[in-house]
C-alpha positions in Angstrom: 129.0 -256.6 -202.6 127.5 -253.4 -203.8 125.2 -255.1 -206.3 121.7 -256.0 -205.3 122.1 -259.7 -204.1 119.2 -262.2 -203.6 119.9 -265.6 -201.5 117.2 -268.2 -202.5 116.8 -271.0 -200.2 116.5 -274.4 -202.2 115.2 -277.6 -200.6 112.0 -278.9 -202.1 112.8 -280.0 -205.8 109.0 -278.9 -206.7 109.5 -275.3 -205.7 113.0 -274.7 -207.1 111.9 -273.2 -210.4 109.2 -270.8 -208.7 111.4 -269.8 -205.9 114.0 -269.1 -208.5 111.7 -267.0 -210.7 111.1 -264.6 -207.8 114.9 -264.5 -207.1 115.7 -263.9 -210.8 112.9 -261.3 -211.1 114.2 -259.2 -208.1 117.6 -259.5 -209.3 117.1 -258.5 -212.7 114.9 -255.6 -211.7 117.6 -253.9 -209.8 120.6 -254.8 -211.3 121.9 -257.8 -209.2 122.4 -261.5 -208.9 121.0 -264.6 -207.1 122.8 -267.0 -205.0 121.2 -270.0 -204.6 121.9 -272.3 -201.5 120.7 -275.9 -200.7 121.6 -278.0 -197.7 122.0 -281.5 -197.6 120.4 -282.7 -194.2 122.1 -285.9 -193.1 119.7 -286.6 -190.2 116.5 -287.3 -192.5 116.0 -290.3 -194.6 117.5 -290.7 -198.2 115.4 -289.9 -201.0 113.8 -292.6 -203.1 116.4 -294.0 -205.4 115.7 -293.0 -209.0 117.8 -293.2 -212.2 118.4 -289.4 -211.7 119.0 -289.3 -208.2 120.2 -292.2 -205.9 121.3 -290.2 -202.6 121.2 -287.1 -201.0 124.2 -285.4 -202.5 123.2 -286.2 -206.1 119.7 -284.8 -205.3 121.2 -281.5 -204.0 123.2 -281.3 -207.2 120.0 -281.9 -209.1 118.6 -279.1 -207.2 121.1 -276.6 -208.2 121.2 -277.7 -211.7 117.6 -276.8 -212.2 118.1 -273.6 -210.3 121.0 -272.8 -212.8 118.9 -273.6 -215.8 116.1 -271.4 -214.4 118.6 -268.4 -213.8 119.9 -268.7 -217.5 116.3 -269.1 -218.7 115.8 -265.8 -217.1 119.0 -264.4 -218.2 120.0 -263.7 -214.4 123.5 -263.9 -213.0 123.6 -266.9 -210.7 126.0 -269.1 -208.4 124.9 -272.2 -206.7 126.1 -273.2 -203.2 125.7 -276.7 -201.3 126.3 -277.3 -197.6 126.1 -280.6 -195.9 125.0 -281.2 -192.3 124.2 -277.9 -191.3 121.3 -276.0 -190.1 119.3 -274.5 -192.8 118.9 -271.1 -191.3 122.6 -270.6 -190.4 123.8 -271.2 -193.8 121.2 -268.8 -195.6 122.0 -266.3 -193.1 125.5 -266.4 -193.3 125.3 -266.4 -197.0 123.4 -263.3 -196.8 125.7 -261.6 -194.6 128.7 -262.4 -196.6 127.1 -261.0 -199.9 125.7 -258.1 -198.5 122.3 -259.7 -199.6 119.0 -257.4 -199.8 116.7 -260.0 -199.6 116.2 -263.7 -198.7 113.5 -265.8 -200.6 112.4 -269.4 -199.1 109.4 -271.2 -199.3 106.8 -271.7 -196.8 106.8 -274.7 -195.1 105.0 -276.7 -192.2 107.9 -278.6 -191.0 108.3 -278.4 -187.3 111.5 -276.8 -185.9 114.2 -279.1 -184.9 114.2 -278.1 -181.5 110.6 -279.2 -181.2 107.5 -277.8 -179.6 109.5 -276.0 -176.6 111.0 -273.6 -178.8 109.7 -269.8 -179.2 109.8 -270.5 -183.0 107.8 -273.5 -184.6 109.0 -273.3 -188.1 112.3 -273.3 -190.3 111.3 -269.9 -191.5 110.8 -268.5 -188.1 114.8 -269.3 -187.2 115.5 -267.8 -190.6 114.0 -264.7 -189.7 115.2 -264.4 -186.2 118.7 -264.5 -187.7 118.3 -262.8 -191.2 120.6 -259.6 -191.8 118.4 -258.3 -194.7 114.5 -258.7 -195.8 112.9 -261.8 -196.1 110.3 -263.2 -198.4 108.5 -266.5 -197.8 106.5 -267.9 -200.6 103.4 -270.1 -200.2 102.5 -271.3 -203.7 98.7 -272.5 -204.7 98.0 -274.0 -207.7 99.8 -272.9 -210.9 102.0 -269.8 -210.7 100.5 -266.4 -212.0 100.9 -263.1 -211.0 98.4 -261.5 -213.3 96.2 -259.8 -210.4 97.9 -258.9 -207.2 96.2 -257.9 -203.8 98.5 -256.1 -201.4 96.4 -255.6 -198.1 97.8 -252.9 -195.8 97.1 -251.9 -192.2 99.8 -249.4 -192.0 102.7 -248.5 -193.5 104.5 -251.2 -192.2 106.6 -253.0 -194.8 105.3 -251.0 -197.3 108.9 -250.2 -199.0 109.8 -253.4 -199.4 106.8 -254.5 -200.8 106.9 -251.6 -203.0 110.1 -253.1 -204.6 108.3 -256.7 -205.0 105.2 -254.7 -206.5 107.5 -252.6 -209.2 109.3 -256.0 -210.1 105.9 -257.8 -210.7 104.5 -255.1 -212.9 107.6 -254.4 -214.7 108.1 -258.1 -215.5 105.0 -259.6 -215.4 102.5 -256.7 -216.2 100.6 -257.3 -212.8 97.7 -255.5 -212.1 98.1 -254.4 -208.3 95.4 -253.5 -205.8 96.4 -252.0 -202.5 93.5 -252.5 -200.2 93.1 -251.4 -196.4 90.0 -252.8 -194.7 88.6 -250.2 -192.0 86.9 -250.9 -189.0 84.0 -248.3 -189.6 83.2 -245.7 -192.1 84.8 -242.4 -190.2 88.5 -244.3 -190.6 87.8 -244.6 -194.3 88.7 -241.1 -195.5 91.5 -240.5 -193.3 93.3 -243.8 -194.2 92.7 -243.2 -198.0 94.5 -239.8 -197.9 97.4 -241.3 -195.7 98.1 -244.2 -197.9 97.6 -241.9 -201.3 100.3 -239.5 -199.6 102.6 -242.5 -199.0 102.0 -243.8 -202.5 102.6 -240.6 -203.9 105.8 -240.0 -202.0 107.1 -243.2 -203.3 106.2 -242.5 -207.0 103.9 -245.4 -207.2 100.3 -243.5 -207.0 99.8 -244.2 -210.8 100.9 -247.9 -210.6 98.3 -249.3 -208.2 94.6 -249.1 -207.6 93.8 -247.8 -204.0 90.8 -248.8 -202.1 89.8 -248.5 -198.6 86.6 -250.7 -197.4 84.9 -251.4 -194.1 85.2 -254.8 -193.1 84.9 -256.0 -189.1 87.6 -258.8 -189.9 90.3 -258.0 -191.8 91.9 -261.6 -191.8 88.7 -263.0 -193.3 88.1 -259.8 -195.6 91.8 -260.8 -197.1 90.7 -264.7 -197.4 87.6 -263.8 -199.0 89.2 -261.4 -201.8 92.0 -263.8 -202.4 89.5 -266.0 -204.5 89.7 -263.1 -207.0 93.7 -262.8 -207.1 96.6 -264.8 -208.3 99.0 -263.5 -205.4 98.5 -261.7 -202.0 101.5 -259.9 -200.7 101.2 -259.4 -197.0 103.8 -257.7 -194.6 104.6 -259.3 -191.2 105.2 -257.5 -187.9 108.8 -256.9 -186.6 110.4 -259.7 -184.8 110.1 -258.1 -181.4 106.4 -257.5 -181.8 105.7 -261.3 -182.3 105.5 -263.5 -179.1 104.9 -267.2 -180.6 104.6 -267.0 -184.2 106.6 -265.4 -186.6 103.9 -264.1 -189.1 101.5 -262.7 -186.5 97.9 -263.6 -186.4 96.4 -262.2 -189.6 99.3 -263.6 -191.9 98.9 -266.7 -190.2 95.2 -267.0 -190.8 95.8 -266.0 -194.3 98.4 -268.3 -194.9 96.3 -271.4 -193.8 93.0 -270.3 -195.9 93.8 -268.2 -198.8 92.8 -269.3 -202.2 95.9 -268.1 -204.0 99.6 -267.9 -203.5 100.9 -265.7 -201.0 104.1 -263.7 -200.4 105.1 -262.7 -196.7 107.4 -260.3 -196.4 109.3 -258.9 -193.5 111.7 -256.1 -193.6 115.1 -256.5 -191.7 114.5 -255.4 -188.3 117.0 -254.8 -185.6 116.0 -256.0 -182.4 115.8 -253.6 -179.4 
């Protein structure tokens, strides 16, 4: 497919609308569509029976129905897909490859990897990232969803292009105020880093869309967590997969994931491993 396609992984019913909101936002911004995917896990306990949901399959169809309603509300093109008894990561990545997707969107999960602690990856998203043929966005939601104030911490230009696409969509559709911030180790680094980021933002045509700040802080991870108290969303890039030993996110994003006061999006560009 030539259009901008977003694959959204739908598992937790509580996050369906929030994840679909992100997928629809990106699809609408770049003239594309959303492919919603949910997987029925036959190895786990069946959901608690309710008048609306009495087994795994009906729950899965309920998830897709909610997703479809959200897409209709957002006026986004949508198609839902259901798989049974397969690995979630394999299904999502196969869907992304089959549709030539630009982005996979999933929710942050504390769920242990099915292979257990002996695996090189400890979360389901790690396995998705390992196979993903496109960029990946992992959303960790805290409290009510709002995108009024957005913090984009940057260390280098890593992942900035895909985050620029996200920032533009947030601004165009939610009128987000965006601060791009670099936490320098010392005063001597401030001017050079400010000039470097200003040049990058100007080259990409977003200089007038964001507020650029370079501040001195010895502990970037702690600085981001402290700053998160004044924002609705933090958008972090993550290291290429081959740079990470035991954790997908990397040290700073891992710390932010566990301590940030607001919602956090972790974005990894597609990386062809050496």
